[in-house]
N, C-alpha and C positions, 0 to 999 in steps of 0.2 A: 529827392522829388525836387522839383523845378520851383524856383521861388517867383511870385504873382501871378500864377495862373491859375487859379482857384480862386471859385466864386465868395463871397461872405456869408459865412454859415452864422445865421441869427436869428434870436428868438420870435416864433411866427404863435399866429393863432387861427387856428382851423375851424369855420364856423359854419355846420348843417340849417339846414331848413328847416328839420325838426328843432332848432333851439338848442342844441346839443355842439359847446362849446371844449375844443381841447387845445391844451396849449403845449409847444414840438419848438423844435429848431428846422429851419429849412432855411432854401437860398432863395425863397420866395414871402415879400412882407406877412400876407394875410388873404386867403381862401378860403373861399366861398364855394361849396359843396350841397349839392342835392340828395344824396344818403350816404350815412355811416353806418355804424354795426350797430350803434341804437335802434333804427329804423329803416336799415334792411332787411328783405323778407327772408333771405338766408341762417340769420342771426335770429330775427325776432317769431319766426314762424308762422306767422301771418302774411297770406295772400297780400300783395299789393301790386298795383298798378304804375307801370314806371313807364306808363308811353305818356311823359308830360310836355312833347311835343306835338303830339296827336300826329305821331309819321302813318300813322295805321288809316287813318281818317282820311288826311292827306292825301294816299296814295289812295284810295278809295275815288276819293273826287277829282285827282286828275285822270282817272284813267277809266270813270262811269261813263259809259256808251260807246267808247271806244275801241271797243271789242268786235272786229269784222266776221260774220260767219263765212267760213271756210265754203267757197263752191263746193258743189257738190258733185261728184267724176259720175260716169255711168258707170253703174254698178256693175262688174264682173262677176262672172260668177265664182267663186271659193274653189283653188283648188283641193283635190282632198289631200286627205294628209296622208302617207303609207298605215297607218291605225285606222283609219274610213275606210281601207280597200280591205272587200273579202277576199279569200283565200277561192282558188279555182279549183 
């Protein structure tokens, strides 16, 4: 292994929004997360809305009323499919 190319691996603390604190080792000093194994819906079995940034509402607000109706072209008579033709 080459000398002096690896980052420093030190003790760190991971803190979740729910209050869970995990002590481990990492190259980063202190890590703050939104979801951990104590509060994630997969592990708890309870459904939880994880849209903390409001992405859906932001999208709906941005594109509300901007959808244009397509202009209707002259409606042509639909071509008969081979199944609809009657045998002679």
